[in-house]
All heavy atoms as TSV, in Angstrom:
chain	resi	resn	atom	element	x	y	z
A	1	MET	N	N	19.149	-6.809	-0.829
A	1	MET	CA	C	18.202	-6.383	0.141
A	1	MET	C	C	16.889	-7.116	-0.021
A	1	MET	O	O	16.485	-7.424	-1.197
A	1	MET	CB	C	17.876	-4.904	-0.074
A	1	MET	CG	C	19.000	-3.898	0.391
A	1	MET	SD	S	18.438	-2.216	0.503
A	1	MET	CE	C	19.848	-1.547	-0.176
A	2	THR	N	N	16.198	-7.309	1.109
A	2	THR	CA	C	14.828	-8.043	0.983
A	2	THR	C	C	13.841	-7.052	1.535
A	2	THR	O	O	13.861	-6.658	2.611
A	2	THR	CB	C	14.871	-9.253	1.828
A	2	THR	OG1	O	15.968	-10.219	1.315
A	2	THR	CG2	C	13.675	-10.112	1.709
A	3	TYR	N	N	12.898	-6.667	0.659
A	3	TYR	CA	C	11.769	-5.856	1.037
A	3	TYR	C	C	10.601	-6.644	1.184
A	3	TYR	O	O	10.268	-7.632	0.480
A	3	TYR	CB	C	11.573	-4.790	-0.064
A	3	TYR	CG	C	12.586	-3.692	-0.126
A	3	TYR	CD1	C	13.621	-3.825	-1.028
A	3	TYR	CD2	C	12.560	-2.494	0.699
A	3	TYR	CE1	C	14.689	-2.864	-1.073
A	3	TYR	CE2	C	13.622	-1.609	0.654
A	3	TYR	CZ	C	14.587	-1.761	-0.302
A	3	TYR	OH	O	15.566	-0.794	-0.307
A	4	THR	N	N	9.753	-6.187	2.294
A	4	THR	CA	C	8.386	-6.802	2.396
A	4	THR	C	C	7.509	-6.317	1.275
A	4	THR	O	O	7.307	-5.096	1.003
A	4	THR	CB	C	7.812	-6.416	3.879
A	4	THR	OG1	O	8.762	-6.936	4.805
A	4	THR	CG2	C	6.478	-6.940	4.013
A	5	VAL	N	N	6.715	-7.178	0.820
A	5	VAL	CA	C	5.658	-6.855	-0.294
A	5	VAL	C	C	4.311	-7.399	0.267
A	5	VAL	O	O	4.217	-8.436	0.653
A	5	VAL	CB	C	6.030	-7.662	-1.672
A	5	VAL	CG1	C	4.935	-7.399	-2.633
A	5	VAL	CG2	C	7.269	-7.215	-2.196
A	6	ILE	N	N	3.404	-6.413	0.137
A	6	ILE	CA	C	1.957	-6.828	0.509
A	6	ILE	C	C	1.291	-7.013	-0.821
A	6	ILE	O	O	1.213	-6.183	-1.720
A	6	ILE	CB	C	1.374	-5.574	1.195
A	6	ILE	CG1	C	2.225	-5.252	2.489
A	6	ILE	CG2	C	-0.109	-5.842	1.685
A	6	ILE	CD1	C	2.511	-6.191	3.445
A	7	ILE	N	N	0.654	-8.280	-0.889
A	7	ILE	CA	C	-0.243	-8.532	-2.043
A	7	ILE	C	C	-1.599	-8.820	-1.612
A	7	ILE	O	O	-1.902	-9.431	-0.560
A	7	ILE	CB	C	0.366	-9.986	-2.646
A	7	ILE	CG1	C	1.784	-9.709	-3.151
A	7	ILE	CG2	C	-0.644	-10.323	-3.853
A	7	ILE	CD1	C	2.414	-10.984	-3.682
A	8	GLU	N	N	-2.503	-8.031	-2.246
A	8	GLU	CA	C	-3.940	-8.126	-1.876
A	8	GLU	C	C	-4.793	-8.621	-3.034
A	8	GLU	O	O	-4.437	-8.083	-4.283
A	8	GLU	CB	C	-4.448	-6.665	-1.426
A	8	GLU	CG	C	-3.714	-6.277	-0.299
A	8	GLU	CD	C	-4.117	-4.851	0.135
A	8	GLU	OE1	O	-4.287	-4.005	-0.878
A	8	GLU	OE2	O	-4.037	-4.540	1.354
A	9	LYS	N	N	-5.801	-9.354	-2.677
A	9	LYS	CA	C	-6.774	-9.781	-3.839
A	9	LYS	C	C	-7.602	-8.648	-4.091
A	9	LYS	O	O	-8.117	-7.890	-3.160
A	9	LYS	CB	C	-7.547	-11.010	-3.318
A	9	LYS	CG	C	-8.634	-11.407	-4.228
A	9	LYS	CD	C	-8.300	-12.880	-4.862
A	9	LYS	CE	C	-9.297	-13.450	-5.645
A	9	LYS	NZ	N	-9.266	-12.805	-7.077
A	10	THR	N	N	-8.008	-8.320	-5.305
A	10	THR	CA	C	-8.947	-7.192	-5.695
A	10	THR	C	C	-10.089	-7.838	-6.401
A	10	THR	O	O	-10.102	-8.979	-6.534
A	10	THR	CB	C	-8.119	-6.200	-6.545
A	10	THR	OG1	O	-7.825	-6.983	-7.826
A	10	THR	CG2	C	-6.822	-5.718	-5.952
A	11	GLY	N	N	-10.963	-6.912	-6.857
A	11	GLY	CA	C	-12.164	-7.454	-7.497
A	11	GLY	C	C	-11.849	-8.182	-8.800
A	11	GLY	O	O	-12.677	-8.986	-9.209
A	12	ASN	N	N	-10.670	-7.846	-9.409
A	12	ASN	CA	C	-10.426	-8.337	-10.727
A	12	ASN	C	C	-9.087	-8.906	-10.897
A	12	ASN	O	O	-8.519	-9.005	-11.992
A	12	ASN	CB	C	-10.745	-7.232	-11.805
A	12	ASN	CG	C	-10.025	-6.092	-11.687
A	12	ASN	OD1	O	-9.376	-5.873	-10.595
A	12	ASN	ND2	N	-10.054	-5.172	-12.652
A	13	GLY	N	N	-8.337	-9.212	-9.844
A	13	GLY	CA	C	-6.968	-9.731	-9.895
A	13	GLY	C	C	-6.303	-9.488	-8.450
A	13	GLY	O	O	-6.918	-9.743	-7.383
A	14	PHE	N	N	-5.184	-9.017	-8.651
A	14	PHE	CA	C	-4.244	-8.777	-7.554
A	14	PHE	C	C	-3.525	-7.576	-7.536
A	14	PHE	O	O	-3.214	-7.121	-8.660
A	14	PHE	CB	C	-3.326	-9.931	-7.282
A	14	PHE	CG	C	-3.831	-11.272	-6.896
A	14	PHE	CD1	C	-4.357	-12.077	-8.012
A	14	PHE	CD2	C	-3.977	-11.687	-5.671
A	14	PHE	CE1	C	-4.995	-13.303	-7.713
A	14	PHE	CE2	C	-4.544	-12.839	-5.304
A	14	PHE	CZ	C	-5.152	-13.756	-6.298
A	15	SER	N	N	-3.250	-6.889	-6.402
A	15	SER	CA	C	-2.334	-5.761	-6.490
A	15	SER	C	C	-1.240	-5.875	-5.339
A	15	SER	O	O	-1.450	-6.673	-4.402
A	15	SER	CB	C	-3.166	-4.406	-6.029
A	15	SER	OG	O	-3.620	-4.498	-4.804
A	16	ALA	N	N	-0.067	-5.205	-5.450
A	16	ALA	CA	C	1.010	-5.307	-4.532
A	16	ALA	C	C	1.650	-4.056	-4.288
A	16	ALA	O	O	1.549	-3.061	-5.249
A	16	ALA	CB	C	1.956	-6.297	-5.138
A	17	TYR	N	N	2.211	-3.832	-3.116
A	17	TYR	CA	C	2.934	-2.557	-2.828
A	17	TYR	C	C	4.058	-2.893	-1.898
A	17	TYR	O	O	4.030	-3.961	-1.174
A	17	TYR	CB	C	1.976	-1.496	-2.309
A	17	TYR	CG	C	1.404	-1.688	-1.014
A	17	TYR	CD1	C	1.979	-1.259	0.178
A	17	TYR	CD2	C	0.180	-2.407	-0.989
A	17	TYR	CE1	C	1.348	-1.496	1.391
A	17	TYR	CE2	C	-0.391	-2.642	0.281
A	17	TYR	CZ	C	0.254	-2.152	1.444
A	17	TYR	OH	O	-0.343	-2.449	2.618
A	18	VAL	N	N	5.021	-2.054	-1.805
A	18	VAL	CA	C	6.148	-2.261	-0.926
A	18	VAL	C	C	6.088	-1.068	0.168
A	18	VAL	O	O	6.312	0.027	-0.247
A	18	VAL	CB	C	7.509	-2.085	-1.653
A	18	VAL	CG1	C	8.688	-2.363	-0.798
A	18	VAL	CG2	C	7.347	-3.198	-2.865
A	19	PRO	N	N	5.854	-1.340	1.413
A	19	PRO	CA	C	5.718	-0.215	2.378
A	19	PRO	C	C	6.922	0.605	2.443
A	19	PRO	O	O	6.726	1.805	2.780
A	19	PRO	CB	C	5.429	-0.971	3.645
A	19	PRO	CG	C	4.901	-2.280	3.296
A	19	PRO	CD	C	5.495	-2.599	1.973
A	20	ASP	N	N	8.118	0.102	2.363
A	20	ASP	CA	C	9.353	0.780	2.394
A	20	ASP	C	C	9.746	1.714	1.099
A	20	ASP	O	O	10.618	2.465	1.192
A	20	ASP	CB	C	10.537	-0.069	2.761
A	20	ASP	CG	C	10.385	-0.744	4.139
A	20	ASP	OD1	O	9.991	-0.010	5.132
A	20	ASP	OD2	O	10.708	-1.948	4.295
A	21	LEU	N	N	8.869	1.479	0.128
A	21	LEU	CA	C	9.307	2.273	-1.058
A	21	LEU	C	C	7.910	2.838	-1.647
A	21	LEU	O	O	7.187	2.324	-2.552
A	21	LEU	CB	C	9.760	1.217	-2.190
A	21	LEU	CG	C	11.009	0.451	-1.889
A	21	LEU	CD1	C	11.363	-0.652	-2.898
A	21	LEU	CD2	C	12.178	1.476	-1.698
A	22	PRO	N	N	7.489	3.962	-1.057
A	22	PRO	CA	C	6.279	4.652	-1.437
A	22	PRO	C	C	6.238	4.877	-2.942
A	22	PRO	O	O	7.218	5.256	-3.600
A	22	PRO	CB	C	6.390	5.935	-0.785
A	22	PRO	CG	C	7.253	5.739	0.437
A	22	PRO	CD	C	8.222	4.774	-0.094
A	23	GLY	N	N	5.061	4.408	-3.578
A	23	GLY	CA	C	4.805	4.560	-4.984
A	23	GLY	C	C	5.248	3.444	-5.733
A	23	GLY	O	O	4.938	3.438	-6.976
A	24	CYS	N	N	5.848	2.471	-5.160
A	24	CYS	CA	C	6.287	1.213	-5.786
A	24	CYS	C	C	5.058	0.162	-5.767
A	24	CYS	O	O	4.871	-0.480	-4.533
A	24	CYS	CB	C	7.562	0.667	-5.218
A	24	CYS	SG	S	8.165	-0.769	-6.076
A	25	VAL	N	N	4.296	0.085	-6.853
A	25	VAL	CA	C	3.137	-0.698	-6.876
A	25	VAL	C	C	3.094	-1.519	-8.094
A	25	VAL	O	O	3.756	-1.233	-9.097
A	25	VAL	CB	C	2.008	0.052	-6.807
A	25	VAL	CG1	C	1.851	0.883	-5.424
A	25	VAL	CG2	C	1.747	1.107	-7.946
A	26	ALA	N	N	2.238	-2.619	-8.189
A	26	ALA	CA	C	2.030	-3.415	-9.291
A	26	ALA	C	C	0.635	-4.023	-9.238
A	26	ALA	O	O	0.191	-4.172	-8.177
A	26	ALA	CB	C	3.032	-4.473	-9.469
A	27	ALA	N	N	0.013	-4.301	-10.376
A	27	ALA	CA	C	-1.179	-5.105	-10.392
A	27	ALA	C	C	-1.203	-6.024	-11.536
A	27	ALA	O	O	-0.679	-5.864	-12.599
A	27	ALA	CB	C	-2.338	-4.132	-10.489
A	28	GLY	N	N	-1.846	-7.295	-11.295
A	28	GLY	CA	C	-1.945	-8.269	-12.330
A	28	GLY	C	C	-3.220	-9.056	-12.168
A	28	GLY	O	O	-4.013	-8.912	-11.218
A	29	ASP	N	N	-3.490	-9.921	-13.188
A	29	ASP	CA	C	-4.632	-10.771	-13.120
A	29	ASP	C	C	-4.442	-11.999	-12.258
A	29	ASP	O	O	-5.443	-12.443	-11.692
A	29	ASP	CB	C	-4.913	-11.262	-14.607
A	29	ASP	CG	C	-5.378	-10.271	-15.579
A	29	ASP	OD1	O	-5.856	-9.228	-15.111
A	29	ASP	OD2	O	-5.031	-10.330	-16.715
A	30	THR	N	N	-3.219	-12.413	-12.079
A	30	THR	CA	C	-2.960	-13.526	-11.191
A	30	THR	C	C	-1.891	-13.164	-10.178
A	30	THR	O	O	-1.188	-12.193	-10.254
A	30	THR	CB	C	-2.455	-14.689	-11.988
A	30	THR	OG1	O	-1.144	-14.365	-12.530
A	30	THR	CG2	C	-3.354	-15.191	-13.006
A	31	ARG	N	N	-1.921	-13.964	-9.104
A	31	ARG	CA	C	-0.990	-13.685	-8.123
A	31	ARG	C	C	0.581	-13.792	-8.720
A	31	ARG	O	O	1.424	-13.055	-8.331
A	31	ARG	CB	C	-1.061	-14.715	-6.809
A	31	ARG	CG	C	-0.095	-14.403	-5.615
A	31	ARG	CD	C	-0.293	-15.312	-4.572
A	31	ARG	NE	N	0.643	-15.195	-3.535
A	31	ARG	CZ	C	0.455	-14.339	-2.541
A	31	ARG	NH1	N	-0.669	-13.736	-2.380
A	31	ARG	NH2	N	1.390	-14.207	-1.586
A	32	GLU	N	N	0.747	-14.827	-9.412
A	32	GLU	CA	C	2.069	-15.099	-10.069
A	32	GLU	C	C	2.483	-13.832	-10.991
A	32	GLU	O	O	3.605	-13.437	-10.900
A	32	GLU	CB	C	2.002	-16.401	-10.832
A	32	GLU	CG	C	1.954	-17.675	-9.990
A	32	GLU	CD	C	0.361	-17.970	-9.584
A	32	GLU	OE1	O	-0.458	-17.335	-10.091
A	32	GLU	OE2	O	0.141	-18.666	-8.674
A	33	GLU	N	N	1.561	-13.446	-11.684
A	33	GLU	CA	C	1.852	-12.229	-12.614
A	33	GLU	C	C	2.215	-11.060	-11.690
A	33	GLU	O	O	3.193	-10.374	-12.014
A	33	GLU	CB	C	0.673	-11.951	-13.436
A	33	GLU	CG	C	0.922	-10.749	-14.354
A	33	GLU	CD	C	-0.353	-10.383	-15.165
A	33	GLU	OE1	O	-1.525	-10.775	-14.755
A	33	GLU	OE2	O	-0.265	-9.480	-16.099
A	34	THR	N	N	1.467	-10.853	-10.699
A	34	THR	CA	C	1.636	-9.726	-9.688
A	34	THR	C	C	3.010	-9.759	-9.134
A	34	THR	O	O	3.657	-8.728	-8.878
A	34	THR	CB	C	0.530	-9.526	-8.745
A	34	THR	OG1	O	-0.803	-9.500	-9.513
A	34	THR	CG2	C	0.623	-8.328	-7.915
A	35	GLU	N	N	3.293	-10.909	-8.666
A	35	GLU	CA	C	4.678	-11.189	-7.945
A	35	GLU	C	C	5.760	-10.883	-9.057
A	35	GLU	O	O	6.743	-10.133	-8.623
A	35	GLU	CB	C	4.742	-12.595	-7.453
A	35	GLU	CG	C	3.917	-12.819	-6.283
A	35	GLU	CD	C	4.024	-14.254	-5.681
A	35	GLU	OE1	O	4.812	-15.115	-6.404
A	35	GLU	OE2	O	3.322	-14.571	-4.828
A	36	ALA	N	N	5.692	-11.173	-10.257
A	36	ALA	CA	C	6.681	-10.888	-11.191
A	36	ALA	C	C	6.745	-9.373	-11.473
A	36	ALA	O	O	7.802	-8.771	-11.565
A	36	ALA	CB	C	6.447	-11.685	-12.442
A	37	LEU	N	N	5.646	-8.823	-11.586
A	37	LEU	CA	C	5.554	-7.391	-11.883
A	37	LEU	C	C	6.062	-6.569	-10.680
A	37	LEU	O	O	6.845	-5.482	-10.931
A	37	LEU	CB	C	4.028	-6.933	-12.159
A	37	LEU	CG	C	3.449	-7.453	-13.515
A	37	LEU	CD1	C	2.010	-7.125	-13.664
A	37	LEU	CD2	C	4.310	-6.878	-14.636
A	38	ILE	N	N	5.810	-6.960	-9.476
A	38	ILE	CA	C	6.324	-6.205	-8.337
A	38	ILE	C	C	7.796	-6.249	-8.144
A	38	ILE	O	O	8.545	-5.332	-7.824
A	38	ILE	CB	C	5.573	-6.512	-6.943
A	38	ILE	CG1	C	5.877	-5.437	-6.001
A	38	ILE	CG2	C	5.950	-7.763	-6.454
A	38	ILE	CD1	C	5.332	-3.992	-6.256
A	39	ARG	N	N	8.375	-7.458	-8.586
A	39	ARG	CA	C	9.868	-7.594	-8.577
A	39	ARG	C	C	10.382	-6.689	-9.608
A	39	ARG	O	O	11.510	-6.052	-9.284
A	39	ARG	CB	C	10.214	-9.091	-8.941
A	39	ARG	CG	C	10.201	-10.059	-7.842
A	39	ARG	CD	C	10.756	-11.407	-8.296
A	39	ARG	NE	N	10.302	-12.397	-7.270
A	39	ARG	CZ	C	9.231	-13.107	-7.351
A	39	ARG	NH1	N	8.492	-13.108	-8.397
A	39	ARG	NH2	N	9.155	-14.041	-6.407
A	40	GLU	N	N	9.876	-6.616	-10.731
A	40	GLU	CA	C	10.367	-5.629	-11.779
A	40	GLU	C	C	10.227	-4.123	-11.319
A	40	GLU	O	O	11.113	-3.390	-11.403
A	40	GLU	CB	C	9.596	-5.780	-13.019
A	40	GLU	CG	C	9.935	-6.954	-13.892
A	40	GLU	CD	C	9.175	-6.885	-15.229
A	40	GLU	OE1	O	8.927	-5.797	-15.822
A	40	GLU	OE2	O	8.680	-7.953	-15.613
A	41	ALA	N	N	9.017	-3.938	-10.646
A	41	ALA	CA	C	8.847	-2.564	-10.126
A	41	ALA	C	C	9.866	-2.102	-9.029
A	41	ALA	O	O	10.352	-0.968	-9.018
A	41	ALA	CB	C	7.461	-2.441	-9.560
A	42	VAL	N	N	10.160	-3.090	-8.090
A	42	VAL	CA	C	11.262	-2.750	-7.175
A	42	VAL	C	C	12.504	-2.499	-7.795
A	42	VAL	O	O	13.203	-1.588	-7.442
A	42	VAL	CB	C	11.279	-3.971	-6.154
A	42	VAL	CG1	C	12.450	-3.766	-5.204
A	42	VAL	CG2	C	9.976	-3.988	-5.254
A	43	SER	N	N	12.914	-3.383	-8.593
A	43	SER	CA	C	14.150	-3.237	-9.339
A	43	SER	C	C	14.292	-1.885	-10.103
A	43	SER	O	O	15.328	-1.179	-9.898
A	43	SER	CB	C	14.336	-4.294	-10.375
A	43	SER	OG	O	15.550	-4.142	-11.113
A	44	TYR	N	N	13.283	-1.450	-10.754
A	44	TYR	CA	C	13.213	-0.162	-11.387
A	44	TYR	C	C	13.181	1.031	-10.423
A	44	TYR	O	O	13.855	2.014	-10.680
A	44	TYR	CB	C	11.958	-0.086	-12.384
A	44	TYR	CG	C	12.110	-0.850	-13.651
A	44	TYR	CD1	C	10.986	-1.644	-14.028
A	44	TYR	CD2	C	13.332	-1.025	-14.400
A	44	TYR	CE1	C	11.088	-2.479	-15.228
A	44	TYR	CE2	C	13.395	-1.752	-15.408
A	44	TYR	CZ	C	12.219	-2.497	-15.887
A	44	TYR	OH	O	12.372	-3.338	-17.042
A	45	HIS	N	N	12.437	0.805	-9.392
A	45	HIS	CA	C	12.320	1.880	-8.311
A	45	HIS	C	C	13.664	2.203	-7.721
A	45	HIS	O	O	14.062	3.344	-7.728
A	45	HIS	CB	C	11.388	1.444	-7.343
A	45	HIS	CG	C	10.882	2.532	-6.401
A	45	HIS	ND1	N	9.667	3.221	-6.590
A	45	HIS	CD2	C	11.389	3.031	-5.315
A	45	HIS	CE1	C	9.584	4.110	-5.657
A	45	HIS	NE2	N	10.622	3.936	-4.854
A	46	LEU	N	N	14.357	1.084	-7.340
A	46	LEU	CA	C	15.770	1.288	-6.761
A	46	LEU	C	C	16.719	1.835	-7.705
A	46	LEU	O	O	17.550	2.684	-7.384
A	46	LEU	CB	C	16.241	-0.106	-6.272
A	46	LEU	CG	C	15.448	-0.736	-5.095
A	46	LEU	CD1	C	15.992	-1.984	-4.696
A	46	LEU	CD2	C	15.401	0.218	-3.888
A	47	GLU	N	N	16.617	1.384	-9.015
A	47	GLU	CA	C	17.486	1.879	-10.144
A	47	GLU	C	C	17.230	3.406	-10.202
A	47	GLU	O	O	18.213	4.284	-10.288
A	47	GLU	CB	C	17.280	1.230	-11.406
A	47	GLU	CG	C	18.035	1.632	-12.533
A	47	GLU	CD	C	17.727	0.853	-13.811
A	47	GLU	OE1	O	17.379	-0.288	-13.762
A	47	GLU	OE2	O	17.878	1.498	-14.865
A	48	LEU	N	N	16.074	3.933	-10.280
A	48	LEU	CA	C	15.697	5.304	-10.472
A	48	LEU	C	C	16.192	6.093	-9.339
A	48	LEU	O	O	16.699	7.241	-9.354
A	48	LEU	CB	C	14.286	5.647	-10.678
A	48	LEU	CG	C	13.681	4.988	-11.973
A	48	LEU	CD1	C	12.082	5.108	-12.052
A	48	LEU	CD2	C	14.342	5.896	-13.058
A	49	LEU	N	N	16.078	5.529	-7.993
A	49	LEU	CA	C	16.576	6.222	-6.880
A	49	LEU	C	C	18.037	6.499	-6.899
A	49	LEU	O	O	18.593	7.605	-6.658
A	49	LEU	CB	C	16.206	5.489	-5.588
A	49	LEU	CG	C	14.788	5.470	-5.114
A	49	LEU	CD1	C	14.536	4.604	-3.925
A	49	LEU	CD2	C	14.290	6.915	-4.674
A	50	ARG	N	N	18.816	5.428	-7.365
A	50	ARG	CA	C	20.180	5.504	-7.405
A	50	ARG	C	C	20.654	6.463	-8.511
A	50	ARG	O	O	21.563	7.331	-8.234
A	50	ARG	CB	C	20.819	4.052	-7.645
A	50	ARG	CG	C	20.730	3.231	-6.471
A	50	ARG	CD	C	21.320	1.797	-6.776
A	50	ARG	NE	N	21.201	0.946	-5.575
A	50	ARG	CZ	C	20.434	-0.148	-5.622
A	50	ARG	NH1	N	19.708	-0.591	-6.708
A	50	ARG	NH2	N	20.214	-0.908	-4.707
A	51	GLU	N	N	20.026	6.446	-9.717
A	51	GLU	CA	C	20.386	7.269	-10.733
A	51	GLU	C	C	20.135	8.764	-10.410
A	51	GLU	O	O	20.809	9.694	-10.824
A	51	GLU	CB	C	19.549	7.011	-12.035
A	51	GLU	CG	C	19.981	5.799	-12.674
A	51	GLU	CD	C	19.153	5.371	-13.910
A	51	GLU	OE1	O	18.250	6.145	-14.224
A	51	GLU	OE2	O	19.417	4.313	-14.555
A	52	SER	N	N	19.155	9.113	-9.686
A	52	SER	CA	C	18.749	10.468	-9.256
A	52	SER	C	C	19.468	10.858	-8.004
A	52	SER	O	O	19.445	12.055	-7.579
A	52	SER	CB	C	17.300	10.665	-9.011
A	52	SER	OG	O	16.875	9.904	-7.872
A	53	GLY	N	N	20.293	9.987	-7.397
A	53	GLY	CA	C	21.070	10.392	-6.148
A	53	GLY	C	C	20.247	10.289	-4.979
A	53	GLY	O	O	20.791	10.798	-3.938
A	54	ASP	N	N	19.115	9.944	-4.929
A	54	ASP	CA	C	18.321	9.822	-3.809
A	54	ASP	C	C	18.767	8.648	-2.901
A	54	ASP	O	O	19.242	7.631	-3.591
A	54	ASP	CB	C	16.892	9.651	-4.121
A	54	ASP	CG	C	16.302	10.901	-4.786
A	54	ASP	OD1	O	16.727	11.983	-4.337
A	54	ASP	OD2	O	15.442	10.901	-5.678
A	55	PRO	N	N	18.619	8.695	-1.603
A	55	PRO	CA	C	18.914	7.591	-0.796
A	55	PRO	C	C	18.042	6.350	-0.997
A	55	PRO	O	O	16.775	6.565	-1.283
A	55	PRO	CB	C	18.705	8.039	0.694
A	55	PRO	CG	C	17.784	9.288	0.496
A	55	PRO	CD	C	18.034	9.771	-0.917
A	56	VAL	N	N	18.557	5.215	-0.952
A	56	VAL	CA	C	17.798	3.932	-1.152
A	56	VAL	C	C	17.325	3.570	0.359
A	56	VAL	O	O	18.248	3.297	1.112
A	56	VAL	CB	C	18.556	2.896	-1.762
A	56	VAL	CG1	C	17.864	1.563	-1.768
A	56	VAL	CG2	C	18.913	3.245	-3.175
A	57	PRO	N	N	16.122	3.504	0.638
A	57	PRO	CA	C	15.632	3.198	2.016
A	57	PRO	C	C	16.042	1.734	2.325
A	57	PRO	O	O	15.911	0.830	1.476
A	57	PRO	CB	C	14.143	3.250	1.872
A	57	PRO	CG	C	13.878	4.095	0.697
A	57	PRO	CD	C	15.035	3.779	-0.303
A	58	GLU	N	N	16.497	1.541	3.535
A	58	GLU	CA	C	16.774	0.207	4.109
A	58	GLU	C	C	15.396	-0.463	4.420
A	58	GLU	O	O	14.444	0.175	4.808
A	58	GLU	CB	C	17.561	0.363	5.373
A	58	GLU	CG	C	18.986	0.739	5.223
A	58	GLU	CD	C	19.863	-0.258	4.475
A	58	GLU	OE1	O	19.657	-1.511	4.746
A	58	GLU	OE2	O	20.602	0.112	3.690
A	59	PRO	N	N	15.312	-1.718	4.091
A	59	PRO	CA	C	14.045	-2.514	4.498
A	59	PRO	C	C	13.769	-2.310	5.963
A	59	PRO	O	O	14.669	-2.534	6.715
A	59	PRO	CB	C	14.359	-3.909	4.106
A	59	PRO	CG	C	15.362	-3.745	3.160
A	59	PRO	CD	C	16.289	-2.556	3.542
A	60	GLN	N	N	12.584	-1.948	6.244
A	60	GLN	CA	C	12.215	-1.757	7.707
A	60	GLN	C	C	10.895	-2.640	8.014
A	60	GLN	O	O	10.723	-3.139	9.119
A	60	GLN	CB	C	11.786	-0.305	8.005
A	60	GLN	CG	C	13.013	0.628	7.877
A	60	GLN	CD	C	14.142	0.408	8.828
A	60	GLN	OE1	O	13.845	0.160	9.933
A	60	GLN	NE2	N	15.316	0.333	8.482
A	61	ALA	N	N	10.073	-2.743	6.965
A	61	ALA	CA	C	8.686	-3.337	7.342
A	61	ALA	C	C	8.867	-4.844	7.495
A	61	ALA	O	O	9.730	-5.512	6.834
A	61	ALA	CB	C	7.728	-3.054	6.166
A	62	THR	N	N	7.976	-5.469	8.337
A	62	THR	CA	C	7.923	-6.825	8.462
A	62	THR	C	C	6.562	-7.310	8.420
A	62	THR	O	O	5.558	-6.440	8.520
A	62	THR	CB	C	8.493	-7.344	9.845
A	62	THR	OG1	O	7.897	-6.709	10.847
A	62	THR	CG2	C	9.918	-6.895	9.920
A	63	ALA	N	N	6.312	-8.495	8.174
A	63	ALA	CA	C	4.884	-9.030	8.146
A	63	ALA	C	C	4.745	-10.349	8.913
A	63	ALA	O	O	5.738	-11.044	9.095
A	63	ALA	CB	C	4.558	-9.309	6.677
A	64	SER	N	N	3.670	-10.517	9.489
A	64	SER	CA	C	3.362	-11.715	10.260
A	64	SER	C	C	1.979	-12.269	9.877
A	64	SER	O	O	1.111	-11.397	9.461
A	64	SER	CB	C	3.333	-11.503	11.771
A	64	SER	OG	O	4.603	-11.079	12.245
A	65	LEU	N	N	1.822	-13.433	9.792
A	65	LEU	CA	C	0.455	-14.128	9.389
A	65	LEU	C	C	-0.104	-14.396	10.840
A	65	LEU	O	O	0.548	-15.024	11.691
A	65	LEU	CB	C	0.682	-15.310	8.581
A	65	LEU	CG	C	1.273	-15.083	7.277
A	65	LEU	CD1	C	1.434	-16.550	6.545
A	65	LEU	CD2	C	0.306	-14.245	6.550
A	66	VAL	N	N	-1.379	-14.182	11.046
A	66	VAL	CA	C	-2.047	-14.450	12.210
A	66	VAL	C	C	-3.264	-15.282	11.940
A	66	VAL	O	O	-4.079	-14.927	11.032
A	66	VAL	CB	C	-2.537	-13.073	12.926
A	66	VAL	CG1	C	-3.355	-13.348	14.208
A	66	VAL	CG2	C	-1.387	-12.141	13.220
A	67	THR	N	N	-3.345	-16.369	12.523
A	67	THR	CA	C	-4.469	-17.310	12.449
A	67	THR	C	C	-5.367	-17.108	13.517
A	67	THR	O	O	-5.080	-17.076	14.741
A	67	THR	CB	C	-3.912	-18.714	12.415
A	67	THR	OG1	O	-2.983	-18.968	11.401
A	67	THR	CG2	C	-5.114	-19.704	12.119
A	68	VAL	N	N	-6.692	-16.900	13.216
A	68	VAL	CA	C	-7.781	-16.731	14.138
A	68	VAL	C	C	-8.885	-17.732	14.010
A	68	VAL	O	O	-9.043	-18.249	13.046
A	68	VAL	CB	C	-8.356	-15.198	14.217
A	68	VAL	CG1	C	-7.252	-14.198	14.610
A	68	VAL	CG2	C	-8.908	-14.918	12.798
């Protein structure tokens, strides 16, 4: 599955979240670190959903870049 990840610059690094997986978030000092952490977070999040018998949401969110 491929989930959309939103990465935002913060005052002291970066944060990331997955719109289709509420509560699945990560934060790091660099974009690269944050990307690695959100990959781990998604993996753990899906593992916990499966272990608890909860449904795994299908990816729905999409993203587009808009140049203005």
